C-alpha positions as CSV (number, residue, x, y, z in Angstrom):
1,X,-112.5,13.1,182.1
2,X,-111.8,11.5,178.7
3,X,-110.3,8.0,178.9
4,X,-106.7,8.1,177.6
5,X,-105.9,5.2,175.3
6,X,-103.0,4.2,173.1
7,X,-103.8,3.4,169.5
8,X,-101.4,1.6,167.1
9,X,-101.6,2.3,163.4
10,X,-99.2,1.1,160.7
11,X,-98.8,2.5,157.3
12,X,-97.5,-0.9,156.2
13,X,-98.2,-3.9,158.4
14,X,-95.1,-5.6,159.8
15,X,-93.9,-7.4,162.8
16,X,-92.3,-5.7,165.8
17,X,-89.5,-7.1,167.9
18,X,-91.2,-5.8,171.0
19,X,-94.8,-5.8,172.1
20,X,-94.1,-3.0,174.6
21,X,-95.8,0.3,173.8
22,X,-93.1,3.0,173.7
23,X,-95.4,5.9,174.1
24,X,-97.1,4.5,177.2
25,X,-93.7,3.9,178.8
26,X,-92.5,7.4,178.1
27,X,-95.6,9.2,179.3
28,X,-95.3,7.3,182.5
29,X,-91.7,8.4,183.0
30,X,-90.5,9.4,186.4
31,X,-88.8,12.4,184.8
32,X,-90.3,15.4,186.7
33,X,-90.9,17.3,183.5
34,X,-93.3,14.6,182.3
35,X,-94.5,13.1,185.6
36,X,-96.0,16.3,187.0
37,X,-98.1,16.6,183.8
38,X,-99.1,13.0,183.7
39,X,-100.5,13.3,187.3
40,X,-102.8,16.1,186.1
41,X,-103.8,15.0,182.6
42,X,-107.4,16.2,183.1
43,X,-106.3,19.9,183.1
44,X,-103.6,19.8,180.5
45,X,-105.5,18.5,177.4
46,X,-102.4,16.5,176.4
47,X,-102.5,14.9,173.0
48,X,-99.5,13.1,171.5
49,X,-98.8,11.3,168.3
50,X,-95.5,9.5,167.8
51,X,-94.6,7.9,164.4
52,X,-91.6,5.6,164.1
53,X,-90.1,5.6,160.6
54,X,-88.4,2.5,159.0
55,X,-87.3,2.0,155.4
56,X,-87.8,-1.1,153.2
57,X,-85.3,-2.3,150.7
58,X,-86.5,0.3,148.2
59,X,-86.0,3.0,150.9
60,X,-89.8,3.6,151.0
61,X,-90.8,4.8,154.5
62,X,-92.8,2.5,156.7
63,X,-94.8,4.3,159.5
64,X,-95.8,2.9,162.8
65,X,-97.8,5.3,164.8
66,X,-98.9,5.5,168.5
67,X,-101.5,8.0,169.9
68,X,-102.0,9.2,173.5
69,X,-105.0,11.2,174.3
70,X,-105.6,12.0,170.7
71,X,-109.3,12.9,170.2
72,X,-110.2,14.5,166.9
73,X,-113.5,15.8,168.5
74,X,-111.6,17.6,171.3
75,X,-110.6,21.2,170.5
76,X,-107.2,22.8,171.2
77,X,-106.0,26.1,169.9
78,X,-103.4,25.5,167.2
79,X,-101.8,29.0,167.5
80,X,-98.9,29.5,165.1
81,X,-99.0,25.9,163.7
82,X,-101.7,27.5,161.4
83,X,-98.8,29.2,159.6
84,X,-97.6,25.9,158.2
85,X,-100.5,25.2,155.8
86,X,-100.6,28.9,154.8
87,X,-96.9,28.8,153.9
88,X,-97.4,25.7,151.8
89,X,-100.5,27.0,150.0
90,X,-98.8,30.3,149.1
91,X,-96.3,28.3,147.0
92,X,-99.1,26.3,145.5
93,X,-101.1,29.4,144.5
94,X,-98.0,31.0,142.9
95,X,-97.6,27.9,140.8
96,X,-101.3,28.0,139.8
97,X,-100.9,31.7,138.8
98,X,-97.8,30.9,136.8
99,X,-99.7,28.2,134.8
100,X,-102.2,31.0,133.9
101,X,-99.4,33.2,132.6
102,X,-98.9,35.5,135.6
103,X,-95.2,36.4,135.7
104,X,-94.6,36.3,139.5
105,X,-92.8,33.9,141.8
106,X,-91.8,33.7,145.5
107,X,-89.1,36.3,145.0
108,X,-91.2,39.0,143.2
109,X,-91.5,42.2,145.3
110,X,-95.0,43.4,146.2
111,X,-96.8,45.9,148.3
112,X,-100.1,45.5,150.2
113,X,-102.9,48.0,150.3
114,X,-106.2,48.2,152.1
115,X,-108.3,49.5,149.3
116,X,-111.4,50.0,151.5
117,X,-109.6,52.4,153.8
118,X,-107.2,53.8,151.2
119,X,-104.0,53.0,153.1
120,X,-100.8,51.0,152.5
121,X,-100.5,48.1,154.8
122,X,-96.9,47.2,153.8
123,X,-94.5,48.0,151.0
124,X,-91.0,47.0,152.3
125,X,-89.3,44.5,154.7
126,X,-86.3,46.0,156.5
127,X,-85.0,42.5,157.2
128,X,-84.6,41.8,153.5
129,X,-81.2,42.8,151.9
130,X,-83.0,45.1,149.5
131,X,-85.9,45.9,151.8
132,X,-88.2,44.0,149.4
133,X,-91.4,42.4,150.6
134,X,-91.4,38.9,149.0
135,X,-93.1,35.6,149.8
136,X,-89.8,33.7,150.0
137,X,-88.6,36.1,152.8
138,X,-91.9,36.0,154.6
139,X,-91.9,32.2,154.6
140,X,-88.4,32.1,156.0
141,X,-89.6,34.4,158.9
142,X,-92.5,32.1,159.6
143,X,-90.2,29.2,160.2
144,X,-87.3,31.1,161.9
145,X,-89.3,33.3,164.4
146,X,-92.9,32.4,163.7
147,X,-93.6,36.0,162.5
148,X,-97.2,37.1,162.8
149,X,-97.1,39.8,160.1
150,X,-95.7,37.3,157.6
151,X,-98.6,35.0,158.2
152,X,-101.1,37.8,158.0
153,X,-99.8,38.9,154.6
154,X,-99.9,35.3,153.3
155,X,-103.3,34.7,154.7
156,X,-104.8,37.6,152.7
157,X,-102.9,36.7,149.6
158,X,-104.6,33.4,149.7
159,X,-108.0,34.3,151.1
160,X,-109.9,32.2,153.6
161,X,-112.0,30.4,151.0
162,X,-108.9,29.3,149.0
163,X,-107.1,28.1,152.1
164,X,-109.9,25.9,153.4
165,X,-111.0,24.6,150.0
166,X,-107.5,23.5,149.1
167,X,-106.8,21.9,152.4
168,X,-110.0,19.9,152.2
169,X,-109.2,18.9,148.6
170,X,-106.0,17.0,149.7
171,X,-107.9,15.2,152.5
172,X,-107.1,17.6,155.4
173,X,-110.7,18.2,156.4
174,X,-109.9,18.6,160.1
175,X,-108.3,22.0,159.5
176,X,-110.2,25.3,159.5
177,X,-108.3,28.5,159.1
178,X,-110.5,31.4,160.1
179,X,-108.4,34.4,161.0
180,X,-105.3,36.5,161.0
181,X,-103.2,37.1,164.1
182,X,-104.2,40.7,164.3
183,X,-106.4,42.5,166.8
184,X,-109.8,43.6,165.2
185,X,-108.7,42.2,161.9
186,X,-111.0,42.0,158.9
187,X,-111.0,38.3,158.1
188,X,-113.7,38.6,155.4
189,X,-112.2,41.1,153.0
190,X,-108.6,40.6,152.0
191,X,-106.1,43.3,151.3
192,X,-105.0,44.2,147.7
193,X,-101.7,43.0,146.4
194,X,-99.5,44.7,143.7
195,X,-96.5,43.0,142.3
196,X,-93.5,44.7,140.6
197,X,-90.6,44.0,138.4
198,X,-87.9,46.7,138.4
199,X,-90.4,49.1,139.8
200,X,-93.0,48.4,137.1
201,X,-96.4,47.0,138.1
202,X,-96.8,43.6,136.5
203,X,-99.8,42.1,138.4
204,X,-102.5,43.2,140.8
205,X,-104.7,41.0,143.0
206,X,-107.9,42.8,144.0
207,X,-109.5,42.4,147.4
208,X,-111.4,39.1,147.8
209,X,-114.5,38.4,149.8
210,X,-114.7,35.2,151.9
211,X,-117.8,33.1,152.3
212,X,-116.3,30.4,154.4
213,X,-118.3,30.1,157.6
214,X,-117.7,26.6,159.1
215,X,-117.2,26.8,162.9
216,X,-115.9,24.5,165.7
217,X,-119.3,24.3,167.4
218,X,-119.4,20.5,167.2
219,X,-116.0,20.1,169.0
220,X,-115.7,19.4,172.7
221,X,-114.1,22.2,174.8
222,X,-114.5,24.8,172.0
223,X,-116.1,26.8,174.8
224,X,-113.8,26.5,177.8
225,X,-112.2,28.1,180.8
226,X,-113.5,30.2,183.7
227,X,-113.0,33.6,182.1
228,X,-111.0,35.8,179.8
229,X,-109.7,39.4,179.5
230,X,-111.4,41.8,177.1
231,X,-110.8,45.5,177.0
232,X,-108.7,45.2,180.2
233,X,-111.6,43.7,182.0
234,X,-112.1,40.2,183.4
235,X,-115.2,38.5,181.8
236,X,-116.2,35.7,184.1
237,X,-117.6,33.3,181.5
238,X,-115.9,30.6,179.3
239,X,-114.0,31.7,176.3
240,X,-115.5,30.9,172.9
241,X,-113.1,29.3,170.4
242,X,-115.8,28.2,167.9
243,X,-114.6,30.7,165.3
244,X,-110.9,30.3,166.0
245,X,-108.5,28.4,163.9
246,X,-108.5,24.6,164.3
247,X,-106.0,21.9,163.3
248,X,-106.2,18.4,164.7
249,X,-103.2,16.4,165.8
250,X,-103.6,14.0,162.9
251,X,-103.8,16.8,160.4
252,X,-100.7,18.5,161.8
253,X,-98.8,15.3,161.1
254,X,-100.5,14.9,157.8
255,X,-99.2,18.3,156.8
256,X,-95.6,17.3,157.7
257,X,-95.9,14.0,155.9
258,X,-97.1,15.7,152.7
259,X,-94.1,17.9,152.6
260,X,-91.5,15.3,153.7
261,X,-93.0,12.1,152.2
262,X,-95.3,13.2,149.4
263,X,-94.9,9.9,147.5
264,X,-96.7,8.1,150.4
265,X,-99.9,9.9,149.3
266,X,-102.0,9.5,146.2
267,X,-101.6,12.3,143.7
268,X,-104.9,13.9,144.7
269,X,-103.8,14.0,148.3
270,X,-100.5,15.9,147.5
271,X,-100.0,19.6,147.4
272,X,-99.6,20.9,143.8
273,X,-96.1,22.3,144.2
274,X,-92.7,21.5,142.5
275,X,-89.6,19.8,143.7
276,X,-87.9,23.2,144.4
277,X,-90.8,24.2,146.5
278,X,-90.5,21.1,148.6
279,X,-86.8,21.7,149.0
280,X,-87.3,25.3,150.0
281,X,-89.9,24.4,152.7
282,X,-87.8,21.5,154.0
283,X,-84.7,23.7,154.3
284,X,-86.2,26.6,156.1
285,X,-88.5,24.5,158.5
286,X,-85.3,22.7,159.6
287,X,-83.2,25.7,160.3
288,X,-82.6,27.0,163.9
289,X,-83.2,30.7,164.4
290,X,-79.5,31.7,164.5
291,X,-78.5,29.8,161.3
292,X,-80.0,32.3,158.8
293,X,-78.1,35.2,157.3
294,X,-81.1,36.6,155.5
295,X,-83.1,37.4,157.5
296,X,-80.6,37.4,160.4
297,X,-81.5,37.1,164.0
298,X,-78.9,37.6,166.7
299,X,-78.6,36.4,170.3
300,X,-77.9,39.9,171.4
301,X,-81.4,40.9,170.4
302,X,-83.1,38.1,172.5
303,X,-83.1,35.3,169.9
304,X,-81.5,31.9,170.4
305,X,-81.0,28.7,168.5
306,X,-84.0,26.8,169.9
307,X,-86.4,29.8,169.7
308,X,-88.9,27.9,167.6
309,X,-87.9,24.3,168.6
310,X,-89.9,23.1,171.6
311,X,-89.2,19.4,171.3
312,X,-85.7,18.2,172.7
313,X,-84.2,21.7,173.0
314,X,-87.1,24.0,174.1
315,X,-85.8,24.4,177.7
316,X,-82.2,24.8,176.6
317,X,-80.3,27.5,174.8
318,X,-77.1,27.2,172.7
319,X,-77.1,23.4,172.9
320,X,-78.6,22.3,169.5
321,X,-76.5,19.7,167.8
322,X,-75.6,19.8,164.1
323,X,-76.2,16.0,164.0
324,X,-79.9,16.5,164.7
325,X,-82.3,18.3,162.4
326,X,-85.8,19.2,163.5
327,X,-88.3,20.0,160.6
328,X,-91.1,21.6,162.6
329,X,-93.7,24.2,163.3
330,X,-94.6,25.4,166.8
331,X,-97.6,27.1,168.2
332,X,-97.9,29.2,171.5
333,X,-101.0,31.1,172.5
334,X,-103.9,31.1,174.9
335,X,-102.0,28.8,177.3
336,X,-101.5,26.1,174.6
337,X,-98.2,24.9,173.4
338,X,-97.9,22.7,170.3
339,X,-95.1,21.3,168.2
340,X,-95.3,19.1,165.2
341,X,-91.9,17.8,164.0
342,X,-90.0,15.3,161.9
343,X,-86.7,14.6,163.7
344,X,-83.5,13.1,162.2
345,X,-80.4,12.1,164.1
346,X,-77.8,11.8,161.3
347,X,-75.1,10.4,163.5
348,X,-77.3,7.5,164.8
349,X,-79.3,7.3,161.6
350,X,-82.8,7.4,163.1
351,X,-85.9,9.4,162.0
352,X,-89.3,9.8,163.6
353,X,-92.3,12.2,163.7
354,X,-93.6,13.6,167.0
355,X,-96.6,15.9,167.4
356,X,-97.8,17.0,170.8
357,X,-99.9,19.7,172.5
358,X,-100.4,20.7,176.1
359,X,-102.5,23.3,177.9
360,X,-100.9,25.2,180.7
361,X,-103.4,27.7,182.1
362,X,-103.7,27.0,185.8
363,X,-106.2,29.8,186.6
364,X,-108.3,29.0,183.5
365,X,-108.4,32.7,182.6
366,X,-107.5,33.5,178.9
367,X,-105.7,36.6,177.6
368,X,-104.2,37.4,181.0
369,X,-100.7,36.3,179.9
370,X,-100.5,34.2,183.1
371,X,-99.5,30.8,181.6
372,X,-97.1,28.1,182.8
373,X,-95.2,28.0,179.5
374,X,-91.6,28.1,180.9
375,X,-92.3,26.2,184.2
376,X,-94.4,23.3,182.9
377,X,-95.3,23.3,179.2
378,X,-91.9,23.8,177.4
379,X,-90.0,21.5,179.8
380,X,-92.7,18.8,179.2
381,X,-92.3,19.1,175.4
382,X,-88.5,19.2,175.5
383,X,-88.2,16.2,177.7
384,X,-90.8,14.3,175.7
385,X,-88.7,14.9,172.6
386,X,-85.5,13.8,174.4
387,X,-87.1,10.6,175.6
388,X,-88.3,9.7,172.1
389,X,-84.9,10.5,170.7
390,X,-83.2,8.2,173.2
391,X,-85.8,5.5,172.3
392,X,-85.0,5.8,168.6
393,X,-81.2,5.8,169.2
394,X,-81.5,2.4,170.9
395,X,-82.9,0.8,167.8
396,X,-80.8,2.6,165.1
397,X,-80.7,1.2,161.6
398,X,-77.4,2.0,159.9
399,X,-78.8,1.4,156.4
400,X,-81.4,4.2,156.6
401,X,-81.5,7.1,154.1
402,X,-83.2,10.3,155.1
403,X,-84.5,13.6,153.9
404,X,-81.3,15.7,153.6
405,X,-81.6,19.4,154.6
406,X,-78.4,19.7,156.5
């Protein structure tokens, strides 16, 4: 079993009023939601990164980070957290096209074709007021309900080569995006995109061929488990994740920081997007599912406020406070739950980042849909978030100034 250690890293070195390690204290909590996981760390692949945020006299953020179980060489399946970099890069590619004179933006309607099969993949979105398929609306759906189709469309607009090249270029080299969330998907040849203005074709992006072939073969536990379900049959051999998406814990936090605190990075480490793009991303990643009017999701149809907020509120419905904003992206698949979040308590004036992942697959069989999400995983992440919020509230700084997306 990997030895679990706590590592302290500071963005700007400064003195602390306490030598006690907050992450170690919380992970050893007697709260049942955390304690039962801590007693079985070897089977849960728990990795946590907590970053306390302070402000200096110029309101520049000062980060103090603590790691628990974080191992960049140990694989975990990122699931829908992979949608975060794809959403960001979609806005970046649109800006690049605009510089080249292409007259489209995030609100331009488009349709998607599979030119190789001669079929239309999508040409409208019934959740849009005008049934338009637009990148702005798709990105909203990614943050509000973690919509798979929205991600798939963005994935093919970008292409696998573009995604991985651009992420590496800003220093996020521990991210590899390999595939769509679609059974038997073609992840090599992209779909064709046609953009329209008042019904007139104004731009076409032809199908692109991907050459990106980096795998996760050097990572520990990229082949894991006792078996998996394939074609309704149990295959009693470990599941191979070497060609699945990969994002490390540090890279997840790095994505958040680049959107929320871009000025803490050098220019070449920042995404090439504009202020309005940052504001758009911050606003929608901090909404709860029931806050949006377009698209609109209702409790009567099975949605609830904390539908995509695991930390603090994941095991509770209808209890989210307007004083607390959670800028985040979750992932849930193959028995792994992950949440990466920047959390602000406006009333107590505290802010912090928290990224955590946990495996809950007791029988070690993948694809059988028998996972302990509701009984172990989500309660663990929710209580973890609550404990860190309480910790931050105890050391509130009334002079702080935060990202404002209320």
